C-alpha positions in Angstrom: 18.4 16.3 31.1 17.4 15.9 27.5 15.7 13.3 26.7 17.0 11.4 23.8 14.7 10.1 21.4 17.3 7.5 19.7 18.2 5.8 23.1 14.0 5.7 24.1 13.2 3.6 21.0 16.9 1.8 20.8 15.9 0.5 24.3 12.6 -0.2 23.6 13.4 -2.5 20.2 15.8 -4.0 22.5 12.7 -5.2 24.8 10.5 -5.5 22.6 12.4 -8.1 21.2 12.9 -10.3 23.9 9.2 -9.0 25.0 7.0 -8.3 22.8 4.0 -8.3 25.0 6.4 -6.1 27.3 4.4 -3.2 29.2 4.7 0.9 28.9 6.3 0.7 32.4 8.9 -1.9 31.5 9.7 -0.1 28.5 10.7 3.1 30.9 12.4 1.1 32.7 14.3 -0.1 30.4 15.1 3.3 28.6 16.3 4.7 32.4 13.4 7.0 32.5 9.9 7.1 34.7 7.0 6.1 33.2 5.7 9.6 33.1 8.5 10.8 31.0 7.7 7.9 28.2 4.0 8.8 28.1 5.4 12.8 27.2 7.0 11.2 24.4 4.5 8.7 23.3 1.3 8.8 24.2 0.7 5.2 24.4 1.8 1.7 22.8 0.3 2.5 19.6 2.5 6.1 19.0 5.7 3.9 20.9 5.1 1.2 17.9 4.6 3.6 15.1 8.0 5.2 16.0 9.7 1.9 16.1 8.0 1.2 12.7 9.6 4.6 11.6 13.1 3.8 12.9 12.7 -0.1 11.3 11.9 1.5 7.7 14.8 4.2 8.4 17.3 0.8 9.3 15.6 -1.4 6.2 16.2 1.6 3.8 19.9 2.4 5.5 20.9 -1.3 5.0 19.3 -1.6 1.4 21.5 1.3 0.5 24.6 0.2 2.1 24.0 -3.3 0.6 24.7 -1.6 -3.2 22.0 -4.1 -4.7 22.9 -3.3 -8.0 26.4 -4.2 -8.1 27.6 -7.8 -8.4 25.7 -10.6 -8.4 22.3 -11.1 -7.3 23.3 -13.7 -4.5 27.0 -11.4 -3.1 24.1 -8.3 -2.9 21.5 -10.3 -1.3 24.2 -11.9 1.2 25.7 -8.0 1.6 21.9 -7.1 2.5 21.6 -9.9 5.0 24.6 -8.5 6.6 24.0 -4.8 6.6 20.2 -5.7 8.1 21.4 -7.8 10.9 22.0 -5.3 13.4 18.2 -4.2 13.4 16.9 -7.8 12.6 15.6 -8.2 16.1 13.3 -4.6 15.6 12.1 -6.3 12.3 11.6 -9.3 13.9 9.1 -7.6 16.4 7.8 -5.2 14.0 7.0 -8.6 11.8 4.6 -9.5 14.4 3.3 -6.3 14.7 -0.5 -7.0 12.5 -1.4 -3.5 13.8 1.0 -1.6 11.2 0.6 -3.6 8.0 -3.2 -3.4 8.5 -5.9 -1.0 6.6 -5.3 1.9 4.8 -2.8 3.0 7.6 -0.3 1.2 6.1 3.6 2.8 6.4 4.3 3.2 2.4 8.1 3.1 3.2 7.2 -1.1 3.7 5.8 -0.7 -0.1 9.7 0.8 -1.2 11.2 -1.7 1.1 9.2 -4.6 -0.7 9.7 -3.2 -4.2 13.8 -2.8 -3.7 14.3 -6.2 -2.4 11.5 -7.6 -5.1 13.9 -5.8 -7.7 16.7 -8.1 -6.5 14.7 -11.1 -7.0 13.8 -10.0 -10.0 17.1 -9.3 -11.5 18.3 -12.7 -10.2 15.7 -14.5 -12.1 16.7 -12.4 -14.9 20.4 -13.7 -14.8 19.4 -17.1 -14.1 20.5 -16.9 -10.5 17.5 -17.8 -8.9 14.3 -19.9 -9.8 11.7 -18.4 -11.5 9.3 -20.8 -10.5 8.5 -18.8 -7.3 7.4 -15.4 -7.4 9.7 -12.1 -6.1 7.0 -11.1 -3.8 6.7 -14.5 -2.2 11.0 -14.8 -2.2 10.7 -11.8 -0.4 8.1 -12.4 2.2 10.5 -15.6 3.0 13.9 -13.3 3.1 11.5 -11.9 6.2 10.4 -15.0 8.0 13.9 -16.0 7.9 15.2 -12.2 9.4 12.5 -12.4 11.7 13.7 -16.5 13.0 16.6 -16.0 12.9 16.9 -13.1 15.2 14.8 -14.7 17.6 17.3 -17.7 16.9 20.1 -15.5 18.0 18.2 -13.5 21.3 16.8 -16.7 22.4 20.8 -18.3 22.6 19.7 -21.1 19.8 22.1 -20.0 17.7 25.2 -17.9 17.5 25.3 -14.6 16.2 28.3 -15.3 14.0 26.2 -17.6 12.3 23.0 -14.8 11.0 24.3 -13.9 8.4 25.7 -17.2 6.5 22.4 -18.9 7.9 20.1 -17.0 6.4 21.8 -16.6 3.1 22.6 -19.9 2.7 19.0 -21.6 3.8 17.0 -19.0 1.3 19.7 -18.8 -1.5 19.8 -22.6 -1.4 16.0 -22.8 -1.9 15.7 -20.0 -4.4 18.7 -21.0 -6.6 17.7 -22.5 -10.3 18.9 -26.1 -10.3 19.6 -27.8 -13.9 17.2 -30.2 -15.0 18.2 -33.5 -14.7 
């Protein structure tokens, strides 16, 4: 039987989202393969994490495309993005905590592309008067990542209903990002 790489990665992502310290043995078991088979495909945890990173970047870019960030208001676009990224939020939550991915010169340029697209959305919202101008687009982007990760963890732990994910994240971020009229 051929090894389905996508199945292995998605199984690993599901497990590591719930248990970030899972061993390679546990990852293999979750994927329904032997440890030896897993090691033939991924030489070690670092190789597995790098493959998960590539999957995460792919999922983010697909969600950004599906969200049509240039259509409608910036608020509408942000809500669409949160809805589109929800299926991959657990994987992103895991990757968000993997410091090795964001250190040094070996950082994947995919993250910079994603950051730039999201920051451009926040700049558009600032230019249109929808979003506060005293918070930088870079900070709003980081805040969004933090909320996505927190939302994914809360859903995974059963503290929050999955159906509330998009609403909670978008409303909390937008409630803090919306420009308020001066009294």
